[in-house]
C-alpha positions as CSV (number, residue, x, y, z in Angstrom):
1,M,0.0,0.0,0.1
2,K,1.2,3.5,-0.8
3,I,-0.6,6.6,0.7
4,V,-0.1,10.2,-0.3
5,P,-1.6,12.8,2.0
6,G,-4.2,14.7,0.1
7,E,-5.2,11.7,-2.0
8,I,-7.3,10.2,0.7
9,K,-9.8,11.5,3.1
10,T,-8.2,13.2,6.3
11,A,-10.3,10.8,8.5
12,Q,-8.8,7.8,6.7
13,L,-5.1,9.2,6.9
14,H,-5.7,9.9,10.5
15,A,-6.5,6.3,11.2
16,Y,-3.4,5.0,9.2
17,L,-1.2,7.5,11.1
18,L,-2.6,6.4,14.5
19,G,-2.3,2.8,13.7
20,S,1.3,3.2,12.5
21,V,2.8,5.6,15.2
22,A,2.1,3.6,18.3
23,P,2.0,3.0,21.1
24,R,1.7,6.7,22.2
25,P,1.8,7.8,25.9
26,I,-1.5,9.5,27.1
27,C,-1.6,13.1,28.3
28,F,-4.5,13.5,30.7
29,A,-4.7,17.2,30.7
30,S,-6.3,19.2,33.5
31,T,-7.1,22.9,32.7
32,I,-9.5,25.4,34.0
33,D,-11.2,28.2,31.9
34,E,-11.4,32.0,32.8
35,N,-14.3,31.4,35.1
36,G,-12.4,28.7,37.2
37,N,-14.5,25.8,35.7
38,A,-12.4,22.6,35.6
39,N,-11.9,20.5,32.5
40,L,-10.2,17.1,32.1
41,S,-9.4,15.5,28.7
42,P,-7.0,12.8,27.5
43,F,-4.8,13.3,24.4
44,S,-2.4,10.8,22.7
45,F,-0.4,13.4,20.7
46,F,2.1,13.7,23.6
47,N,5.7,13.2,24.8
48,V,8.7,14.7,26.6
49,F,11.0,16.7,24.7
50,G,13.7,17.9,27.3
51,S,14.8,17.9,30.8
52,K,16.6,21.4,31.2
53,P,14.2,23.0,30.9
54,P,11.7,20.2,31.5
55,I,9.3,20.3,28.4
56,L,6.3,18.5,27.5
57,I,4.2,18.9,24.3
58,F,0.8,17.9,23.6
59,S,-1.5,18.5,20.7
60,P,-5.3,19.0,20.9
61,A,-5.9,18.7,17.2
62,R,-8.7,20.4,15.5
63,R,-11.7,18.1,15.0
64,V,-11.7,16.5,11.7
65,R,-15.6,16.4,11.2
66,D,-16.2,20.3,11.7
67,N,-12.8,21.8,12.3
68,T,-13.7,23.2,15.9
69,I,-11.0,23.3,18.5
70,K,-11.3,21.7,22.1
71,H,-11.9,23.2,25.3
72,T,-8.4,22.2,26.5
73,L,-6.8,24.3,23.9
74,E,-9.2,27.3,24.6
75,N,-8.1,27.1,28.4
76,A,-4.5,26.9,27.5
77,Y,-4.6,30.0,25.6
78,A,-6.6,31.8,28.3
79,T,-4.8,30.7,31.5
80,K,-1.4,29.6,30.3
81,E,-1.5,26.7,32.9
82,V,-2.2,22.8,32.8
83,V,-1.5,19.8,34.8
84,I,-0.6,16.8,32.9
85,N,-1.4,13.5,34.6
86,V,-0.4,10.1,33.4
87,V,-2.9,7.2,33.0
88,S,-2.5,3.8,34.6
89,Y,-4.4,0.7,33.9
90,E,-6.5,1.2,36.9
91,M,-8.0,4.3,35.6
92,V,-8.2,3.7,32.0
93,Q,-11.9,3.3,31.7
94,Q,-12.6,6.4,33.6
95,M,-10.1,8.2,31.5
96,N,-12.1,7.1,28.3
97,L,-15.3,8.3,29.9
98,S,-13.8,11.7,30.3
99,S,-12.9,12.0,26.6
100,C,-16.8,12.2,25.9
101,E,-17.6,15.6,24.2
102,Y,-19.4,17.3,27.2
103,A,-20.6,20.8,26.9
104,A,-18.4,23.7,27.9
105,G,-18.4,24.1,31.7
106,T,-18.9,20.3,32.3
107,D,-16.6,19.1,35.1
108,E,-15.2,15.8,33.7
109,F,-13.7,15.2,37.2
110,V,-17.2,14.6,38.4
111,K,-18.5,12.9,35.3
112,A,-15.6,10.4,35.3
113,G,-15.4,9.9,39.1
114,F,-12.0,11.3,39.6
115,T,-10.8,13.2,42.6
116,K,-9.6,16.7,42.5
117,V,-6.4,17.7,44.4
118,A,-5.2,21.3,44.7
119,S,-2.0,22.0,42.8
120,D,1.0,23.6,44.5
121,M,2.1,26.0,41.7
122,V,-0.6,26.2,39.2
123,K,-4.6,26.8,39.3
124,P,-5.8,23.5,37.5
125,F,-6.4,20.5,39.6
126,R,-4.3,17.3,39.8
127,V,-6.0,13.9,39.4
128,K,-5.6,12.0,42.6
129,E,-5.8,8.6,40.9
130,S,-3.0,9.3,38.6
131,P,0.5,7.9,39.8
132,V,2.2,10.9,38.3
133,S,1.2,14.5,37.9
134,L,3.0,17.2,36.4
135,E,2.1,21.0,37.1
136,C,3.0,23.0,34.0
137,R,3.1,26.5,32.6
138,V,2.2,26.8,28.9
139,N,5.1,28.5,27.3
140,Q,3.8,28.6,23.8
141,V,1.2,27.2,21.3
142,I,2.1,26.4,17.9
143,E,-0.8,26.0,15.3
144,T,0.3,23.5,12.5
145,G,-2.6,24.5,10.2
146,Q,-6.2,25.8,10.2
147,E,-8.1,22.8,8.7
148,G,-9.7,19.9,10.6
149,G,-7.1,17.6,11.6
150,A,-4.4,20.1,12.2
151,G,-2.4,20.0,15.4
152,N,-1.9,22.6,18.1
153,L,1.4,22.0,19.8
154,I,1.0,23.1,23.4
155,I,4.6,23.4,24.7
156,C,4.6,23.2,28.5
157,E,7.4,23.6,31.1
158,V,7.1,21.5,34.1
159,L,7.2,23.5,37.4
160,C,6.4,20.8,39.9
161,M,6.2,16.8,39.5
162,H,4.2,14.6,41.9
163,V,5.1,11.0,42.1
164,D,3.0,8.4,44.0
165,D,5.6,6.6,46.3
166,R,3.8,3.4,45.6
167,V,5.1,3.2,42.2
168,L,8.7,3.5,43.3
169,N,11.4,0.7,43.7
170,E,13.9,0.4,46.3
171,N,16.1,2.8,44.4
172,Q,13.4,5.5,44.4
173,Q,13.2,5.0,40.7
174,I,9.8,4.5,39.0
175,D,9.2,0.8,38.5
176,P,7.3,0.1,35.2
177,H,5.5,-2.8,36.7
178,K,4.1,-0.8,39.6
179,I,3.2,2.4,37.6
180,D,1.3,0.1,35.1
181,L,0.9,2.7,32.3
182,V,-1.4,2.4,29.3
183,A,-0.8,3.8,25.8
184,R,-2.9,4.5,22.8
185,M,-2.9,2.4,19.7
186,G,-4.9,2.8,16.5
187,A,-8.9,2.4,16.5
188,D,-10.1,1.5,19.8
189,Y,-6.8,-0.3,20.8
190,Y,-4.7,0.3,24.0
191,C,-1.6,-1.5,25.3
192,R,-0.5,-2.1,28.8
193,A,3.1,-1.4,29.5
194,S,3.7,-3.8,32.3
195,G,4.1,-7.5,33.0
196,S,5.4,-9.5,30.0
197,A,4.9,-6.6,27.6
198,V,7.9,-4.8,29.4
199,F,11.5,-6.0,28.5
200,E,15.0,-4.6,28.7
201,V,17.3,-3.7,25.9
202,P,20.9,-2.9,27.2
203,K,22.0,0.7,26.0
204,P,24.7,0.5,22.9
205,N,28.1,-0.5,24.2
206,V,29.9,2.6,25.2
207,S,33.3,1.3,23.6
208,L,31.4,0.7,20.3
209,G,30.0,-2.4,19.1
210,I,31.8,-4.2,16.4
211,G,28.5,-3.9,14.1
212,V,26.7,-6.6,12.3
213,D,28.9,-6.0,9.2
214,R,32.0,-7.5,11.0
215,L,30.2,-10.8,12.1
216,P,31.8,-13.9,10.5
217,A,29.9,-14.9,7.3
218,S,28.2,-18.0,8.7
219,I,26.7,-16.0,11.6
220,K,25.6,-13.0,9.6
221,N,23.9,-15.2,6.8
222,S,22.4,-17.6,9.5
223,V,19.0,-19.0,8.6
224,V,18.3,-19.3,12.4
225,L,19.4,-16.0,13.9
226,T,17.2,-13.1,13.9
227,G,18.0,-9.5,13.2
228,N,17.7,-8.9,16.9
229,N,20.1,-11.6,17.6
230,L,22.6,-10.1,15.1
231,G,22.1,-6.8,16.8
232,Q,23.1,-8.2,20.1
233,L,26.2,-9.9,18.9
234,G,27.1,-6.8,16.8
235,N,27.1,-5.0,20.2
236,S,30.0,-6.8,21.6
237,S,33.3,-5.0,21.8
238,S,35.2,-7.7,20.1
239,I,35.0,-11.2,18.7
240,P,36.2,-13.5,21.4
241,E,38.6,-16.3,20.9
242,V,37.3,-19.9,20.4
243,S,37.5,-21.9,23.6
244,I,35.3,-25.0,23.4
245,A,37.2,-26.6,26.3
246,T,35.5,-24.3,28.6
247,L,32.0,-25.3,27.6
248,D,29.9,-28.2,29.2
249,S,30.2,-31.6,28.0
250,S,26.7,-31.5,26.4
251,I,27.7,-28.5,24.2
252,Q,31.0,-30.1,23.2
253,Q,29.0,-33.2,22.1
254,L,26.7,-30.9,20.0
255,I,29.8,-29.3,18.4
256,E,31.3,-32.8,17.8
257,R,28.1,-34.0,16.1
258,A,27.9,-30.7,14.0
259,K,31.4,-31.5,12.9
260,Q,30.7,-35.0,11.6
261,S,27.5,-34.0,9.9
262,K,28.9,-30.7,8.7
263,N,25.6,-29.2,9.7
264,I,26.0,-26.0,11.8
265,V,22.1,-25.3,12.1
266,P,21.7,-27.2,15.5
267,L,24.7,-24.9,16.8
268,H,22.9,-21.8,15.8
269,E,19.6,-23.0,17.3
270,E,21.5,-23.6,20.6
271,A,23.3,-20.3,20.4
272,K,19.9,-18.5,19.6
273,Q,18.7,-19.8,23.0
274,K,21.8,-18.7,24.7
275,I,21.6,-15.1,23.2
276,E,17.8,-14.7,24.3
277,T,18.7,-15.8,27.8
278,G,21.8,-13.4,28.1
279,K,24.5,-16.1,27.9
280,M,26.4,-14.3,25.2
281,D,29.8,-15.9,25.8
282,A,28.4,-19.5,25.4
283,A,26.5,-18.3,22.3
284,W,29.7,-16.9,20.8
285,Q,31.5,-20.1,21.4
286,L,28.9,-22.2,19.7
287,L,28.7,-19.7,16.6
288,L,32.5,-19.5,16.2
289,A,32.8,-23.2,16.3
290,G,30.1,-23.3,13.6
291,E,32.2,-20.7,11.6
292,L,35.3,-23.0,11.7
293,I,33.2,-26.0,10.6
294,S,31.8,-24.2,7.8
295,Q,35.2,-23.2,6.7
296,Q,36.5,-26.9,6.5
């Protein structure tokens, strides 16, 4: 499929974009209007864009159907303040309810059953049920267009951050399993960023990885190893020396059988398991043994 913006309806393009650029964190924005009426609404065009100064940006886009703007944007222009609350799995259904298009002046805190908490440095309320709330000053609003679907980038500077102690680990860092965040996908889909959905990828080797291009041919062209596996191998600082004698007897027997059959696929299958369980040294030895066999 090839899509050129302008050749399909905006609503269709919107759906393809949201299905492709996902998951997106959710900005649960609390604002007040000039008369002090509270407003609460979620937006998934949102992220963090710096830490000094600490900057968050979210975008209440113009409605595609009638090109109107949202109350949150009106309030941001009027008061220059917002509280951005994050959304956990425990509150996702209430958050969804608050996204209904209620009339101006309607208090979505009340409609959705959330608890108001007075902020320390801005006038909009915090959401008590949210595990993290960020009190912000609106520094700037950038309008990306005037037609339905155009974004309005609300650039916010964090003045004060509130973190529920219950989502912290023993090192006082936010534990992804405890905070249990949700993110927006396309259509009606969300994802839950905890449990088996969360995994670690070590940062790139500070001493520079050798790269996939320097892997021996039999490894680089393996019919077993995935791109992820090759990326992990390429992140090694160097190609180690072959030291089969240090491996346990069952692995040595596997290597011996590979020599006799001249078939290195079982070695790669075993190495793949080692890579995926973090046993990189053993994986290298299996793969390098296979390289030697392939050269014979």
